[in-house]
C-alpha positions as CSV (number, residue, x, y, z in Angstrom):
1,X,7.6,20.5,6.2
2,X,7.1,19.9,2.9
3,X,4.8,17.2,0.9
4,X,5.3,17.8,-2.5
5,X,5.9,14.6,-3.8
6,X,4.7,13.7,-7.1
7,X,4.6,9.8,-5.8
8,X,1.2,8.8,-5.4
9,X,-0.3,5.8,-3.6
10,X,-3.5,4.4,-5.5
11,X,-6.5,3.5,-3.8
12,X,-6.8,-0.1,-4.8
13,X,-2.9,-0.5,-3.1
14,X,-4.4,1.3,-0.1
15,X,-7.3,-0.9,-0.2
16,X,-5.3,-4.1,0.3
17,X,-3.8,-3.6,3.8
18,X,-5.8,-5.1,7.0
19,X,-7.3,-4.2,9.2
20,X,-6.4,-4.2,13.2
21,X,-7.7,-7.6,13.0
22,X,-5.5,-9.2,10.4
23,X,-7.8,-10.1,7.8
24,X,-9.0,-7.9,4.3
25,X,-11.5,-4.9,5.1
26,X,-14.1,-6.4,3.2
27,X,-13.7,-9.6,4.7
28,X,-13.7,-8.2,8.7
29,X,-16.8,-8.3,10.3
30,X,-16.5,-5.7,12.6
31,X,-15.0,-3.4,10.0
32,X,-17.8,-1.5,8.3
33,X,-16.7,-1.9,4.5
34,X,-19.5,-0.4,2.8
35,X,-18.8,3.3,4.6
36,X,-15.4,3.4,4.3
37,X,-15.4,6.1,2.4
38,X,-17.6,8.2,5.1
39,X,-15.5,11.0,7.1
40,X,-14.7,10.1,10.7
41,X,-13.1,12.4,13.3
42,X,-9.7,11.3,14.9
43,X,-10.0,10.5,18.4
44,X,-7.5,9.2,21.4
45,X,-7.4,5.9,20.9
46,X,-5.8,6.8,17.1
47,X,-3.8,9.5,18.0
48,X,-0.3,8.4,17.2
49,X,-1.9,7.5,13.6
50,X,-4.5,10.3,13.2
51,X,-4.7,14.2,14.2
52,X,-7.4,14.1,17.2
53,X,-9.4,16.8,16.4
54,X,-8.9,16.0,12.6
55,X,-11.6,14.6,10.4
56,X,-10.0,11.9,7.5
57,X,-11.8,9.1,6.0
58,X,-13.2,6.4,8.0
59,X,-11.5,3.6,5.6
60,X,-8.1,5.4,7.4
61,X,-8.5,4.1,10.9
62,X,-8.6,0.6,12.5
63,X,-6.2,-0.6,9.9
64,X,-3.1,-2.8,10.6
65,X,0.4,-1.0,11.5
66,X,1.6,-1.4,8.1
67,X,-0.9,0.7,6.6
68,X,0.3,3.7,9.0
69,X,3.7,2.8,8.2
70,X,4.0,2.7,4.4
71,X,1.0,5.4,3.8
72,X,1.0,9.4,4.4
73,X,-2.8,10.4,3.9
74,X,-4.4,13.8,5.0
75,X,-4.4,14.3,8.6
76,X,-2.5,11.4,9.3
77,X,0.7,11.3,11.2
78,X,3.8,11.9,9.7
79,X,7.0,11.2,12.6
80,X,10.4,12.7,11.2
81,X,10.7,14.8,8.5
82,X,10.4,17.8,10.5
83,X,13.3,19.8,12.4
84,X,12.6,18.0,15.7
85,X,12.4,14.4,14.1
86,X,11.3,12.9,16.5
87,X,8.6,15.4,18.7
88,X,9.0,15.2,22.6
89,X,4.7,15.3,23.0
90,X,2.5,13.2,20.3
91,X,0.9,16.5,19.6
92,X,3.5,18.1,18.3
93,X,4.1,15.2,15.4
94,X,3.1,16.7,12.2
95,X,0.8,15.7,9.6
96,X,-0.3,16.6,5.9
97,X,-3.4,19.0,5.0
98,X,-4.2,17.7,1.6
99,X,-7.2,19.5,0.9
100,X,-6.9,22.2,-2.3
101,X,-5.1,25.2,-1.1
102,X,-3.5,23.7,2.2
103,X,0.0,23.6,2.7
104,X,0.4,19.8,1.4
105,X,-2.0,20.3,-1.4
106,X,-1.6,21.3,-5.0
107,X,1.6,23.1,-5.6
108,X,1.2,23.7,-9.1
109,X,-0.3,21.4,-12.2
110,X,3.2,19.0,-12.3
111,X,3.6,19.3,-8.3
112,X,1.2,17.3,-6.2
113,X,-0.4,14.1,-6.0
114,X,-2.9,12.7,-7.4
115,X,-4.4,10.3,-5.2
116,X,-4.3,11.6,-1.7
117,X,-1.5,9.2,-0.4
118,X,2.0,9.2,-0.1
119,X,4.6,6.4,-0.3
120,X,5.5,7.1,3.2
121,X,8.0,3.6,3.3
122,X,10.5,5.0,1.1
123,X,11.0,8.2,3.8
124,X,13.6,7.5,6.4
125,X,12.3,8.9,9.1
126,X,15.6,11.0,10.1
127,X,15.0,13.3,7.0
128,X,14.6,16.7,8.2
129,X,12.9,19.6,6.8
130,X,12.8,23.7,8.5
131,X,12.4,25.4,5.5
132,X,12.9,25.7,1.8
133,X,16.5,26.3,3.0
134,X,17.3,23.7,5.6
135,X,16.7,20.4,4.4
136,X,18.9,17.0,5.4
137,X,17.8,14.0,4.2
138,X,19.1,10.3,5.0
139,X,20.0,8.0,2.3
140,X,20.8,4.1,2.8
141,X,20.8,1.2,0.7
142,X,18.1,-0.4,-0.4
143,X,17.7,-4.2,-0.4
144,X,17.6,-6.7,-2.9
145,X,15.9,-8.7,-1.3
146,X,13.9,-8.8,2.8
147,X,14.2,-11.6,4.5
148,X,9.9,-11.3,4.7
149,X,10.2,-11.3,1.0
150,X,12.0,-15.0,1.1
151,X,9.7,-15.8,4.0
152,X,6.4,-15.4,1.5
153,X,8.3,-16.9,-1.1
154,X,8.5,-20.0,0.2
155,X,5.0,-20.1,2.2
156,X,4.1,-19.4,-1.7
157,X,5.9,-22.4,-3.1
158,X,5.2,-25.0,-0.4
159,X,1.1,-24.1,-1.1
160,X,1.6,-24.9,-3.9
161,X,3.3,-28.4,-3.9
162,X,0.8,-29.3,-1.4
163,X,-2.6,-31.2,-1.6
164,X,-3.9,-28.7,1.0
165,X,-1.9,-26.3,3.3
166,X,-0.5,-27.0,6.3
167,X,1.6,-25.8,9.5
168,X,4.9,-25.4,7.4
169,X,3.0,-23.1,5.1
170,X,1.3,-21.0,8.1
171,X,4.5,-20.9,10.1
172,X,6.3,-18.8,7.0
173,X,3.7,-16.5,6.7
174,X,2.4,-16.3,10.1
175,X,6.4,-15.5,11.1
176,X,6.0,-12.0,8.8
177,X,2.9,-11.5,9.9
178,X,3.7,-11.8,14.0
179,X,7.0,-8.8,13.0
180,X,3.7,-6.6,12.2
181,X,1.9,-7.0,15.0
182,X,-0.7,-9.2,13.6
183,X,-2.4,-12.6,14.6
184,X,-1.4,-15.6,12.5
185,X,-3.8,-16.3,9.6
186,X,-5.9,-19.7,10.7
187,X,-6.6,-17.6,14.0
188,X,-7.3,-14.3,12.1
189,X,-9.5,-15.7,9.5
190,X,-11.4,-18.1,12.4
191,X,-12.1,-14.7,14.9
192,X,-12.9,-12.1,12.6
193,X,-13.4,-13.1,8.7
194,X,-16.9,-13.7,7.6
195,X,-14.7,-16.8,5.5
196,X,-13.4,-18.4,8.2
197,X,-11.9,-21.5,5.9
198,X,-10.4,-19.5,3.8
199,X,-6.8,-20.5,5.1
200,X,-8.3,-24.0,5.0
201,X,-8.0,-24.8,1.3
202,X,-5.2,-24.3,-1.6
203,X,-6.7,-21.9,-3.3
204,X,-7.7,-19.5,-0.5
205,X,-4.2,-19.6,0.8
206,X,-2.9,-18.9,-2.5
207,X,-4.9,-15.8,-2.2
208,X,-4.1,-14.9,1.4
209,X,-0.2,-15.0,0.3
210,X,-0.3,-13.0,-3.0
211,X,-2.1,-10.5,-0.6
212,X,0.4,-10.8,2.1
213,X,3.0,-10.0,-0.7
214,X,1.3,-6.9,-1.7
215,X,1.1,-5.5,1.9
216,X,4.5,-6.1,3.1
217,X,6.3,-5.4,-0.2
218,X,4.0,-2.7,-1.0
219,X,6.2,0.5,-2.8
220,X,9.1,-1.7,-3.5
221,X,8.4,-2.8,-6.8
222,X,7.7,-6.5,-6.4
223,X,3.8,-6.6,-7.1
224,X,5.0,-5.6,-10.7
225,X,7.1,-8.8,-10.8
226,X,4.2,-11.0,-9.0
227,X,1.6,-9.8,-11.2
228,X,3.5,-11.2,-14.3
229,X,4.7,-14.6,-12.5
230,X,0.9,-15.1,-11.4
231,X,-0.4,-14.1,-14.5
232,X,-2.8,-12.1,-12.6
233,X,-1.8,-8.4,-14.7
234,X,-4.8,-8.5,-17.1
235,X,-7.6,-8.8,-14.6
236,X,-5.7,-6.3,-12.0
237,X,-4.1,-4.0,-14.1
238,X,-7.2,-3.2,-16.5
239,X,-8.6,-1.1,-14.0
240,X,-9.7,2.7,-13.1
241,X,-6.6,4.2,-10.5
242,X,-8.2,6.0,-8.2
243,X,-7.6,8.1,-5.3
244,X,-9.6,11.0,-3.3
245,X,-10.7,14.7,-5.1
246,X,-6.9,16.4,-4.6
247,X,-8.7,19.2,-6.0
248,X,-11.8,19.9,-3.5
249,X,-11.4,22.3,-0.2
250,X,-14.3,21.0,1.5
251,X,-13.7,18.0,3.5
252,X,-16.5,16.0,1.8
253,X,-15.8,16.8,-1.3
254,X,-12.1,16.2,-1.1
255,X,-13.2,12.5,0.7
256,X,-14.7,11.6,-2.9
257,X,-13.4,8.8,-4.7
258,X,-12.5,9.9,-8.1
259,X,-11.0,8.3,-11.4
260,X,-7.6,9.5,-12.1
261,X,-7.1,7.4,-15.3
262,X,-7.7,4.0,-16.8
263,X,-4.7,2.1,-16.9
264,X,-4.7,-1.5,-20.3
265,X,-2.4,-4.1,-19.8
266,X,-3.3,-7.0,-22.5
267,X,-1.8,-10.5,-22.7
268,X,1.5,-8.9,-25.2
269,X,2.4,-6.7,-21.7
270,X,3.3,-9.6,-19.9
271,X,6.2,-9.9,-22.3
272,X,8.5,-6.8,-23.6
273,X,9.3,-6.5,-27.4
274,X,12.4,-7.3,-28.7
275,X,14.4,-4.4,-29.7
276,X,14.5,-3.4,-33.4
277,X,18.3,-3.5,-33.5
278,X,18.7,-7.0,-32.1
279,X,16.0,-8.4,-35.0
280,X,17.9,-6.6,-36.9
281,X,21.4,-8.0,-36.4
282,X,20.1,-11.5,-36.1
283,X,17.2,-12.0,-38.4
284,X,16.4,-15.5,-36.6
285,X,15.0,-14.1,-33.9
286,X,11.2,-13.7,-33.7
287,X,9.2,-10.8,-32.3
288,X,7.3,-11.5,-28.8
289,X,3.7,-11.8,-29.7
290,X,1.8,-8.7,-30.1
291,X,4.6,-6.7,-30.6
């Protein structure tokens, strides 16, 4: 099996996903957030997500189902994409080994995963791999809009139109959470969050809905447009792109938070420049601010 894809998911996206309790990792009273970068060994309780007996980051444990269905990572189970597709026994399921020199790691300077996380969601489970000369993959039409996208849009619009969130707002977002195997927002926050009243305020619910979109629609292109209409891009996209130290052999060195590059986003980036040819053809046009 080959994991030589260049597509990488940054740590900021990885950390967005909830814990198994359906609340943010930094809010969950049961999640050891301070030690999330430490190393932990795969156990029986996580055998369908992480290879038993293998070491990976503590933050890869005790996460919600969408974390594992969306992301591939070092020592994390990756069903399908082998000559058996769906193994008869969980022990036969393959998993990336991404420390330097291992079969999933850096192949050459232009062909490797830069952060240590893959967008598993984008690869059909029916894709198969036996060797470099025996590969087959399944293609399928990518949806222009998913029902979950529509439900979250509706929840967002309702929350913004009301003085405070109510049962109607909760209904639509909870439909998305239910499909993901999570309890409703009110129940989850009251039971597990260190900020239990968050879903009861308009501002708190706005933050919850925005995060739910980042999770549910991760790797689907929605985030690009969402941050522009929310006007959060200047805050969220002026930050380092980080991941694991994928050039390290030792497990402790590998699981060191590493900055790959720092991205920038200024006010002018909210609008694209008007092409010069259009400006020439129509002198009445005024170029967008900053360009």
